[in-house]
C-alpha positions as CSV (number, residue, x, y, z in Angstrom):
1,X,79.8,-77.9,-140.6
2,X,81.7,-75.3,-138.7
3,X,85.0,-74.1,-140.4
4,X,87.8,-71.9,-139.2
5,X,90.0,-70.5,-142.0
6,X,93.5,-69.4,-141.4
7,X,94.1,-68.3,-145.0
8,X,92.5,-65.1,-146.5
9,X,92.0,-66.5,-150.0
10,X,90.4,-69.7,-148.7
11,X,88.2,-67.6,-146.4
12,X,86.9,-65.7,-149.4
13,X,86.4,-69.0,-151.4
14,X,84.4,-70.7,-148.5
15,X,82.4,-67.6,-147.7
16,X,81.3,-67.2,-151.3
17,X,80.5,-70.9,-151.8
18,X,79.0,-71.9,-148.4
19,X,77.6,-68.9,-146.6
20,X,77.2,-69.5,-142.9
21,X,79.9,-72.2,-142.8
22,X,82.7,-70.1,-141.5
23,X,82.8,-69.7,-137.7
24,X,86.2,-67.9,-137.6
25,X,88.9,-66.3,-139.8
26,X,92.1,-64.4,-139.3
27,X,92.4,-60.7,-138.8
28,X,93.8,-60.5,-142.4
29,X,90.7,-62.1,-143.9
30,X,89.3,-59.0,-145.7
31,X,87.1,-60.6,-148.2
32,X,84.3,-60.8,-148.8
33,X,83.7,-57.3,-147.4
34,X,81.7,-57.2,-144.2
35,X,82.4,-60.8,-143.3
36,X,81.0,-61.2,-139.8
37,X,82.8,-64.0,-138.1
38,X,85.0,-64.4,-135.0
39,X,88.6,-63.2,-135.6
40,X,91.2,-65.6,-134.4
41,X,94.5,-63.6,-134.8
42,X,97.0,-63.6,-137.6
43,X,98.1,-66.2,-140.1
44,X,101.4,-66.6,-138.3
45,X,100.1,-66.2,-134.8
46,X,96.6,-67.6,-134.5
47,X,95.0,-67.7,-131.1
48,X,94.5,-71.5,-130.5
49,X,92.3,-71.0,-127.5
50,X,89.9,-68.8,-129.4
51,X,89.9,-71.3,-132.3
52,X,89.1,-74.2,-129.9
53,X,86.3,-72.2,-128.3
54,X,84.6,-72.2,-131.7
55,X,84.5,-76.0,-131.7
56,X,85.2,-76.2,-135.4
57,X,84.7,-79.4,-137.4
58,X,87.5,-78.3,-139.7
59,X,90.4,-75.8,-139.8
60,X,91.7,-74.9,-143.3
61,X,95.3,-73.8,-143.6
62,X,98.2,-73.5,-146.0
63,X,101.7,-74.9,-145.7
64,X,103.3,-71.6,-146.6
65,X,101.0,-69.1,-144.9
66,X,100.6,-70.9,-141.6
67,X,103.2,-72.4,-139.1
68,X,103.5,-76.1,-138.7
69,X,103.7,-75.9,-134.8
70,X,100.4,-74.0,-134.7
71,X,98.7,-76.6,-136.8
72,X,100.2,-79.4,-134.8
73,X,98.8,-77.9,-131.6
74,X,95.3,-77.8,-133.1
75,X,95.6,-81.4,-134.2
76,X,96.9,-82.4,-130.7
77,X,93.7,-80.8,-129.3
78,X,91.6,-83.0,-131.5
79,X,90.8,-80.6,-134.3
80,X,90.8,-81.8,-137.9
81,X,93.2,-79.6,-140.0
82,X,93.3,-79.5,-143.8
83,X,96.6,-78.1,-145.1
84,X,96.8,-76.9,-148.7
85,X,99.9,-76.6,-150.9
86,X,99.7,-74.3,-153.9
87,X,102.7,-73.6,-156.1
88,X,101.0,-72.9,-159.5
89,X,97.7,-72.0,-161.0
90,X,96.5,-75.6,-161.9
91,X,97.3,-76.7,-158.4
92,X,95.3,-73.8,-157.0
93,X,92.2,-75.1,-158.8
94,X,92.7,-78.6,-157.6
95,X,93.2,-77.5,-154.0
96,X,90.2,-75.2,-154.0
97,X,88.0,-78.0,-155.2
98,X,89.4,-80.2,-152.3
99,X,88.8,-77.5,-149.7
100,X,85.3,-76.8,-150.8
101,X,84.5,-80.5,-150.9
102,X,85.9,-80.9,-147.3
103,X,83.7,-77.9,-146.2
104,X,80.6,-79.7,-147.5
105,X,79.9,-77.6,-150.5
106,X,77.4,-79.8,-152.4
107,X,78.3,-78.6,-156.0
108,X,81.2,-77.0,-157.7
109,X,80.5,-73.2,-157.5
110,X,80.2,-71.2,-160.7
111,X,82.9,-68.8,-159.8
112,X,85.4,-71.7,-159.7
113,X,84.4,-72.8,-163.2
114,X,84.6,-69.2,-164.5
115,X,88.1,-68.7,-163.0
116,X,89.4,-71.9,-164.4
117,X,88.0,-71.1,-167.8
118,X,89.6,-67.6,-167.6
119,X,93.0,-69.1,-167.1
120,X,92.7,-72.0,-169.5
121,X,91.7,-69.7,-172.3
122,X,94.4,-67.1,-171.9
123,X,96.0,-66.3,-175.2
124,X,99.7,-66.9,-175.6
125,X,101.6,-63.6,-174.7
126,X,102.8,-61.8,-177.8
127,X,105.8,-60.5,-175.9
128,X,107.6,-61.5,-172.7
129,X,109.0,-59.1,-170.0
130,X,111.6,-59.7,-167.4
131,X,110.8,-58.5,-163.9
132,X,112.0,-58.2,-160.3
133,X,109.2,-58.9,-157.8
134,X,109.8,-57.7,-154.3
135,X,107.5,-58.9,-151.6
136,X,109.2,-57.2,-148.7
137,X,111.6,-54.5,-147.9
138,X,113.9,-54.0,-144.8
139,X,115.2,-56.4,-145.7
140,X,114.5,-56.8,-149.4
141,X,112.9,-60.1,-150.3
142,X,111.7,-61.1,-153.8
143,X,109.9,-64.0,-155.5
144,X,112.2,-66.9,-156.0
145,X,111.6,-70.5,-157.3
146,X,108.4,-72.4,-157.2
147,X,105.9,-69.8,-156.2
148,X,102.2,-69.4,-157.1
149,X,102.7,-65.6,-157.8
150,X,105.6,-66.5,-160.1
151,X,103.5,-68.9,-162.1
152,X,100.7,-66.3,-162.3
153,X,103.1,-63.8,-163.8
154,X,104.7,-66.3,-166.2
155,X,101.3,-67.1,-167.6
156,X,100.8,-63.4,-168.3
157,X,104.1,-63.1,-170.1
158,X,106.3,-61.9,-167.2
159,X,109.4,-63.9,-166.3
160,X,110.8,-62.9,-162.9
161,X,114.6,-62.8,-162.6
162,X,114.9,-65.1,-159.6
163,X,112.8,-68.0,-160.8
164,X,115.6,-70.4,-160.5
165,X,117.1,-69.1,-157.2
166,X,117.6,-71.9,-154.7
167,X,115.3,-70.1,-152.2
168,X,111.6,-69.5,-152.7
169,X,111.8,-66.0,-151.2
170,X,115.5,-64.9,-151.3
171,X,116.8,-61.9,-149.4
172,X,119.0,-59.9,-151.7
173,X,120.7,-56.6,-151.5
174,X,118.9,-53.7,-153.3
175,X,122.0,-53.1,-155.5
176,X,121.7,-56.6,-156.8
177,X,118.1,-56.2,-157.7
178,X,118.8,-53.0,-159.5
179,X,121.6,-54.6,-161.4
180,X,119.1,-57.1,-162.9
181,X,117.9,-54.2,-165.1
182,X,114.5,-55.8,-165.6
183,X,111.8,-54.6,-168.0
184,X,109.6,-53.9,-165.0
185,X,109.6,-54.0,-161.2
186,X,106.4,-55.5,-159.9
187,X,105.4,-54.1,-156.5
188,X,102.3,-55.8,-154.9
189,X,100.4,-54.2,-152.0
190,X,100.9,-57.3,-149.9
191,X,102.4,-58.8,-147.9
192,X,104.4,-55.6,-147.8
193,X,102.2,-52.7,-148.8
194,X,104.2,-51.0,-151.6
195,X,102.7,-47.7,-152.7
196,X,103.6,-44.9,-155.2
197,X,105.6,-43.3,-152.3
198,X,107.1,-46.5,-150.9
199,X,108.9,-48.7,-153.3
200,X,109.4,-47.1,-156.8
201,X,111.9,-44.6,-155.4
202,X,114.3,-47.5,-154.8
203,X,114.4,-48.4,-158.5
204,X,115.2,-45.1,-160.2
205,X,114.9,-45.3,-164.0
206,X,113.1,-48.6,-164.0
207,X,109.3,-48.9,-164.8
208,X,107.4,-50.0,-161.7
209,X,104.0,-51.7,-161.7
210,X,102.0,-51.3,-158.6
211,X,99.7,-54.4,-158.5
212,X,97.0,-55.8,-156.3
213,X,98.5,-58.4,-153.9
214,X,95.1,-60.1,-153.8
215,X,95.1,-60.7,-157.5
216,X,98.7,-61.7,-157.6
217,X,98.9,-64.0,-154.5
218,X,95.4,-65.1,-153.6
219,X,93.8,-68.3,-154.9
220,X,90.1,-67.9,-154.7
221,X,87.3,-65.9,-156.4
222,X,89.7,-63.2,-157.3
223,X,91.4,-65.6,-159.8
224,X,88.6,-64.9,-162.3
225,X,89.6,-61.3,-162.7
226,X,93.3,-61.5,-161.9
227,X,94.5,-61.6,-165.6
228,X,92.6,-58.5,-166.4
229,X,93.5,-56.5,-163.3
230,X,97.2,-57.5,-163.4
231,X,97.4,-57.0,-167.1
232,X,96.1,-53.4,-166.7
233,X,98.7,-52.6,-164.0
234,X,101.5,-54.1,-166.0
235,X,100.5,-52.2,-169.2
236,X,100.2,-48.9,-167.2
237,X,103.8,-49.3,-166.0
238,X,105.1,-49.5,-169.7
239,X,102.9,-47.3,-171.8
């Protein structure tokens, strides 16, 4: 089985579960560290010719991270493409199991069981916080309705202000985001790389939690430690 992954979190999942199966991955596939495979461009602009040269048995993708025309072109060239859809934590586990089965993984990996147990055994949050969750700036974009990251936060006791917005990633003026007066502003380091010097200054007087984008938005082995890592970052923002 030769697999090309166009999704960083799925790359990590397959590499951990079936070493040697991956023939190619995107430039953004940073885990596991030291992954030695052919790089096939970005998630939004994969190099189809490079993918085809690898003669993959399967390309794994995601309906949000990858563009439909790119996937259609691969199918037209005779490549099987598996497209995942992940909008909440339970769906992540179902889709991960589907991907690993399609990649020929003979048995459910231990990390997947451990991750699912971690999330199923989370205690009910004692308090709930409101949050604004930017994912980009210039223009400002935030989490809206029906997102995996939004569900992750909700299960940790954080209700983001735009969960019922008609758009999944609305573009909103900064003044409107500030006017929400949330308990915390959650600033991940991907897709936009918010840092201590780039992000918090836009929300004066509001607590800002700088969080790992991998633990907030990835669905793979990082799920097992995501509640702990995100919880620490959220608590640090509101001592």
